[in-house]
PyMOL CGO cylinders between C-alpha atoms (Angstrom):
from pymol import cmd
from pymol.cgo import CYLINDER

trace = [
    CYLINDER, 0.00, 0.00, 0.00, 2.84, 2.39, 0.86, 0.3, 1, 1, 1, 1, 1, 1,
    CYLINDER, 2.84, 2.39, 0.86, 4.52, 1.76, -2.49, 0.3, 1, 1, 1, 1, 1, 1,
    CYLINDER, 4.52, 1.76, -2.49, 1.40, 2.82, -4.37, 0.3, 1, 1, 1, 1, 1, 1,
    CYLINDER, 1.40, 2.82, -4.37, 1.19, 6.08, -2.39, 0.3, 1, 1, 1, 1, 1, 1,
    CYLINDER, 1.19, 6.08, -2.39, 4.85, 6.76, -3.11, 0.3, 1, 1, 1, 1, 1, 1,
    CYLINDER, 4.85, 6.76, -3.11, 4.25, 6.25, -6.83, 0.3, 1, 1, 1, 1, 1, 1,
    CYLINDER, 4.25, 6.25, -6.83, 1.32, 8.67, -6.72, 0.3, 1, 1, 1, 1, 1, 1,
    CYLINDER, 1.32, 8.67, -6.72, 3.44, 11.29, -4.95, 0.3, 1, 1, 1, 1, 1, 1,
    CYLINDER, 3.44, 11.29, -4.95, 6.26, 10.86, -7.47, 0.3, 1, 1, 1, 1, 1, 1,
    CYLINDER, 6.26, 10.86, -7.47, 3.77, 11.16, -10.34, 0.3, 1, 1, 1, 1, 1, 1,
    CYLINDER, 3.77, 11.16, -10.34, 2.23, 14.32, -8.86, 0.3, 1, 1, 1, 1, 1, 1,
    CYLINDER, 2.23, 14.32, -8.86, 5.61, 15.94, -8.27, 0.3, 1, 1, 1, 1, 1, 1,
    CYLINDER, 5.61, 15.94, -8.27, 6.74, 15.00, -11.77, 0.3, 1, 1, 1, 1, 1, 1,
    CYLINDER, 6.74, 15.00, -11.77, 3.60, 16.51, -13.25, 0.3, 1, 1, 1, 1, 1, 1,
    CYLINDER, 3.60, 16.51, -13.25, 4.09, 19.73, -11.29, 0.3, 1, 1, 1, 1, 1, 1,
    CYLINDER, 4.09, 19.73, -11.29, 7.76, 20.03, -12.26, 0.3, 1, 1, 1, 1, 1, 1,
    CYLINDER, 7.76, 20.03, -12.26, 7.09, 19.26, -15.93, 0.3, 1, 1, 1, 1, 1, 1,
    CYLINDER, 7.09, 19.26, -15.93, 4.38, 21.91, -16.10, 0.3, 1, 1, 1, 1, 1, 1,
    CYLINDER, 4.38, 21.91, -16.10, 6.61, 24.44, -14.30, 0.3, 1, 1, 1, 1, 1, 1,
    CYLINDER, 6.61, 24.44, -14.30, 9.58, 23.72, -16.57, 0.3, 1, 1, 1, 1, 1, 1,
    CYLINDER, 9.58, 23.72, -16.57, 7.32, 23.90, -19.64, 0.3, 1, 1, 1, 1, 1, 1,
    CYLINDER, 7.32, 23.90, -19.64, 6.05, 27.29, -18.49, 0.3, 1, 1, 1, 1, 1, 1,
    CYLINDER, 6.05, 27.29, -18.49, 9.69, 28.40, -18.05, 0.3, 1, 1, 1, 1, 1, 1,
    CYLINDER, 9.69, 28.40, -18.05, 10.43, 27.28, -21.59, 0.3, 1, 1, 1, 1, 1, 1,
    CYLINDER, 10.43, 27.28, -21.59, 7.48, 29.31, -22.86, 0.3, 1, 1, 1, 1, 1, 1,
    CYLINDER, 7.48, 29.31, -22.86, 8.57, 32.25, -20.70, 0.3, 1, 1, 1, 1, 1, 1,
    CYLINDER, 8.57, 32.25, -20.70, 12.11, 32.38, -22.10, 0.3, 1, 1, 1, 1, 1, 1,
    CYLINDER, 12.11, 32.38, -22.10, 11.80, 31.04, -25.65, 0.3, 1, 1, 1, 1, 1, 1,
    CYLINDER, 11.80, 31.04, -25.65, 8.38, 32.05, -26.92, 0.3, 1, 1, 1, 1, 1, 1,
    CYLINDER, 8.38, 32.05, -26.92, 6.39, 35.25, -27.21, 0.3, 1, 1, 1, 1, 1, 1,
    CYLINDER, 6.39, 35.25, -27.21, 5.11, 36.69, -23.95, 0.3, 1, 1, 1, 1, 1, 1,
    CYLINDER, 5.11, 36.69, -23.95, 1.41, 37.26, -23.47, 0.3, 1, 1, 1, 1, 1, 1,
    CYLINDER, 1.41, 37.26, -23.47, 1.51, 39.37, -20.30, 0.3, 1, 1, 1, 1, 1, 1,
    CYLINDER, 1.51, 39.37, -20.30, 2.61, 42.93, -19.66, 0.3, 1, 1, 1, 1, 1, 1,
    CYLINDER, 2.61, 42.93, -19.66, 6.39, 43.34, -20.15, 0.3, 1, 1, 1, 1, 1, 1,
    CYLINDER, 6.39, 43.34, -20.15, 6.97, 44.32, -16.52, 0.3, 1, 1, 1, 1, 1, 1,
    CYLINDER, 6.97, 44.32, -16.52, 5.41, 41.04, -15.36, 0.3, 1, 1, 1, 1, 1, 1,
    CYLINDER, 5.41, 41.04, -15.36, 7.43, 39.05, -17.88, 0.3, 1, 1, 1, 1, 1, 1,
    CYLINDER, 7.43, 39.05, -17.88, 10.68, 40.73, -16.82, 0.3, 1, 1, 1, 1, 1, 1,
    CYLINDER, 10.68, 40.73, -16.82, 9.93, 40.06, -13.16, 0.3, 1, 1, 1, 1, 1, 1,
    CYLINDER, 9.93, 40.06, -13.16, 9.15, 36.42, -13.90, 0.3, 1, 1, 1, 1, 1, 1,
    CYLINDER, 9.15, 36.42, -13.90, 12.29, 36.00, -16.02, 0.3, 1, 1, 1, 1, 1, 1,
    CYLINDER, 12.29, 36.00, -16.02, 14.48, 37.32, -13.20, 0.3, 1, 1, 1, 1, 1, 1,
    CYLINDER, 14.48, 37.32, -13.20, 12.87, 35.37, -10.35, 0.3, 1, 1, 1, 1, 1, 1,
    CYLINDER, 12.87, 35.37, -10.35, 12.12, 32.09, -12.21, 0.3, 1, 1, 1, 1, 1, 1,
    CYLINDER, 12.12, 32.09, -12.21, 15.59, 30.50, -11.81, 0.3, 1, 1, 1, 1, 1, 1,
    CYLINDER, 15.59, 30.50, -11.81, 15.76, 31.65, -8.19, 0.3, 1, 1, 1, 1, 1, 1,
    CYLINDER, 15.76, 31.65, -8.19, 12.39, 30.12, -7.44, 0.3, 1, 1, 1, 1, 1, 1,
    CYLINDER, 12.39, 30.12, -7.44, 13.50, 26.74, -8.79, 0.3, 1, 1, 1, 1, 1, 1,
    CYLINDER, 13.50, 26.74, -8.79, 16.54, 26.74, -6.51, 0.3, 1, 1, 1, 1, 1, 1,
    CYLINDER, 16.54, 26.74, -6.51, 14.48, 27.95, -3.56, 0.3, 1, 1, 1, 1, 1, 1,
    CYLINDER, 14.48, 27.95, -3.56, 11.90, 25.20, -4.08, 0.3, 1, 1, 1, 1, 1, 1,
    CYLINDER, 11.90, 25.20, -4.08, 14.60, 22.54, -4.39, 0.3, 1, 1, 1, 1, 1, 1,
    CYLINDER, 14.60, 22.54, -4.39, 16.15, 23.66, -1.11, 0.3, 1, 1, 1, 1, 1, 1,
    CYLINDER, 16.15, 23.66, -1.11, 12.77, 23.55, 0.63, 0.3, 1, 1, 1, 1, 1, 1,
    CYLINDER, 12.77, 23.55, 0.63, 11.98, 20.08, -0.72, 0.3, 1, 1, 1, 1, 1, 1,
    CYLINDER, 11.98, 20.08, -0.72, 15.42, 18.67, 0.11, 0.3, 1, 1, 1, 1, 1, 1,
    CYLINDER, 15.42, 18.67, 0.11, 15.35, 19.97, 3.70, 0.3, 1, 1, 1, 1, 1, 1,
    CYLINDER, 15.35, 19.97, 3.70, 11.72, 18.94, 4.24, 0.3, 1, 1, 1, 1, 1, 1,
    CYLINDER, 11.72, 18.94, 4.24, 11.07, 22.39, 5.71, 0.3, 1, 1, 1, 1, 1, 1,
    CYLINDER, 11.07, 22.39, 5.71, 7.70, 23.95, 6.20, 0.3, 1, 1, 1, 1, 1, 1,
    CYLINDER, 7.70, 23.95, 6.20, 6.61, 26.12, 3.32, 0.3, 1, 1, 1, 1, 1, 1,
    CYLINDER, 6.61, 26.12, 3.32, 6.33, 29.17, 5.57, 0.3, 1, 1, 1, 1, 1, 1,
    CYLINDER, 6.33, 29.17, 5.57, 8.14, 28.55, 8.90, 0.3, 1, 1, 1, 1, 1, 1,
    CYLINDER, 8.14, 28.55, 8.90, 6.95, 31.50, 10.98, 0.3, 1, 1, 1, 1, 1, 1,
    CYLINDER, 6.95, 31.50, 10.98, 6.72, 31.67, 14.75, 0.3, 1, 1, 1, 1, 1, 1,
    CYLINDER, 6.72, 31.67, 14.75, 6.15, 34.37, 17.34, 0.3, 1, 1, 1, 1, 1, 1,
    CYLINDER, 6.15, 34.37, 17.34, 9.79, 34.57, 18.48, 0.3, 1, 1, 1, 1, 1, 1,
    CYLINDER, 9.79, 34.57, 18.48, 11.07, 35.81, 15.10, 0.3, 1, 1, 1, 1, 1, 1,
    CYLINDER, 11.07, 35.81, 15.10, 12.26, 39.36, 14.54, 0.3, 1, 1, 1, 1, 1, 1,
    CYLINDER, 12.26, 39.36, 14.54, 10.94, 41.52, 11.72, 0.3, 1, 1, 1, 1, 1, 1,
    CYLINDER, 10.94, 41.52, 11.72, 14.05, 41.07, 9.59, 0.3, 1, 1, 1, 1, 1, 1,
    CYLINDER, 14.05, 41.07, 9.59, 13.79, 37.29, 9.92, 0.3, 1, 1, 1, 1, 1, 1,
    CYLINDER, 13.79, 37.29, 9.92, 10.15, 37.39, 8.87, 0.3, 1, 1, 1, 1, 1, 1,
    CYLINDER, 10.15, 37.39, 8.87, 10.94, 39.45, 5.78, 0.3, 1, 1, 1, 1, 1, 1,
    CYLINDER, 10.94, 39.45, 5.78, 13.83, 37.13, 4.96, 0.3, 1, 1, 1, 1, 1, 1,
    CYLINDER, 13.83, 37.13, 4.96, 11.37, 34.21, 4.99, 0.3, 1, 1, 1, 1, 1, 1,
    CYLINDER, 11.37, 34.21, 4.99, 8.30, 35.87, 3.49, 0.3, 1, 1, 1, 1, 1, 1,
    CYLINDER, 8.30, 35.87, 3.49, 9.86, 37.67, 0.50, 0.3, 1, 1, 1, 1, 1, 1,
    CYLINDER, 9.86, 37.67, 0.50, 11.18, 34.54, -1.28, 0.3, 1, 1, 1, 1, 1, 1,
    CYLINDER, 11.18, 34.54, -1.28, 7.83, 32.83, -0.74, 0.3, 1, 1, 1, 1, 1, 1,
    CYLINDER, 7.83, 32.83, -0.74, 5.89, 35.77, -2.21, 0.3, 1, 1, 1, 1, 1, 1,
    CYLINDER, 5.89, 35.77, -2.21, 8.32, 36.15, -5.11, 0.3, 1, 1, 1, 1, 1, 1,
    CYLINDER, 8.32, 36.15, -5.11, 8.17, 32.45, -5.92, 0.3, 1, 1, 1, 1, 1, 1,
    CYLINDER, 8.17, 32.45, -5.92, 4.39, 32.27, -5.75, 0.3, 1, 1, 1, 1, 1, 1,
    CYLINDER, 4.39, 32.27, -5.75, 4.08, 35.36, -7.93, 0.3, 1, 1, 1, 1, 1, 1,
    CYLINDER, 4.08, 35.36, -7.93, 6.51, 33.85, -10.44, 0.3, 1, 1, 1, 1, 1, 1,
    CYLINDER, 6.51, 33.85, -10.44, 4.63, 30.56, -10.51, 0.3, 1, 1, 1, 1, 1, 1,
    CYLINDER, 4.63, 30.56, -10.51, 1.35, 32.37, -11.16, 0.3, 1, 1, 1, 1, 1, 1,
    CYLINDER, 1.35, 32.37, -11.16, 2.82, 34.64, -13.85, 0.3, 1, 1, 1, 1, 1, 1,
    CYLINDER, 2.82, 34.64, -13.85, 4.68, 31.88, -15.68, 0.3, 1, 1, 1, 1, 1, 1,
    CYLINDER, 4.68, 31.88, -15.68, 1.69, 29.53, -15.62, 0.3, 1, 1, 1, 1, 1, 1,
    CYLINDER, 1.69, 29.53, -15.62, -0.63, 32.31, -16.83, 0.3, 1, 1, 1, 1, 1, 1,
    CYLINDER, -0.63, 32.31, -16.83, 1.77, 33.09, -19.65, 0.3, 1, 1, 1, 1, 1, 1,
    CYLINDER, 1.77, 33.09, -19.65, 1.90, 29.43, -20.69, 0.3, 1, 1, 1, 1, 1, 1,
    CYLINDER, 1.90, 29.43, -20.69, -1.90, 29.12, -20.50, 0.3, 1, 1, 1, 1, 1, 1,
    CYLINDER, -1.90, 29.12, -20.50, -2.27, 32.18, -22.72, 0.3, 1, 1, 1, 1, 1, 1,
    CYLINDER, -2.27, 32.18, -22.72, 0.31, 30.70, -25.10, 0.3, 1, 1, 1, 1, 1, 1,
    CYLINDER, 0.31, 30.70, -25.10, -1.58, 27.41, -25.32, 0.3, 1, 1, 1, 1, 1, 1,
    CYLINDER, -1.58, 27.41, -25.32, -4.90, 29.19, -25.84, 0.3, 1, 1, 1, 1, 1, 1,
    CYLINDER, -4.90, 29.19, -25.84, -3.40, 31.36, -28.57, 0.3, 1, 1, 1, 1, 1, 1,
    CYLINDER, -3.40, 31.36, -28.57, -1.74, 28.30, -30.16, 0.3, 1, 1, 1, 1, 1, 1,
    CYLINDER, -1.74, 28.30, -30.16, -5.03, 26.42, -30.49, 0.3, 1, 1, 1, 1, 1, 1,
    CYLINDER, -5.03, 26.42, -30.49, -7.16, 29.40, -31.52, 0.3, 1, 1, 1, 1, 1, 1,
]
cmd.load_cgo(trace, "trace")
């Protein structure tokens, strides 16, 4: 039973990474379908977000490890990469969705 769950988790992670890498390919190699400022932001943060996500997955850390004993600078140090990565994921996926829609229409 545990082997089947592990296969499902591997399949889900593979699907997520393939879609994210495909959206990065569209972001860098094809025409952009969002405002240029959003595309430039996504192009700068995209490689950083991949490394940040790999570090989080490898360490098995919480996605947002916040507690009440943290100082403001520590909170910003944790929150800013999370916000930048989430924004980049949303922008790159939107760009690839618009590319696919435009490709089929």
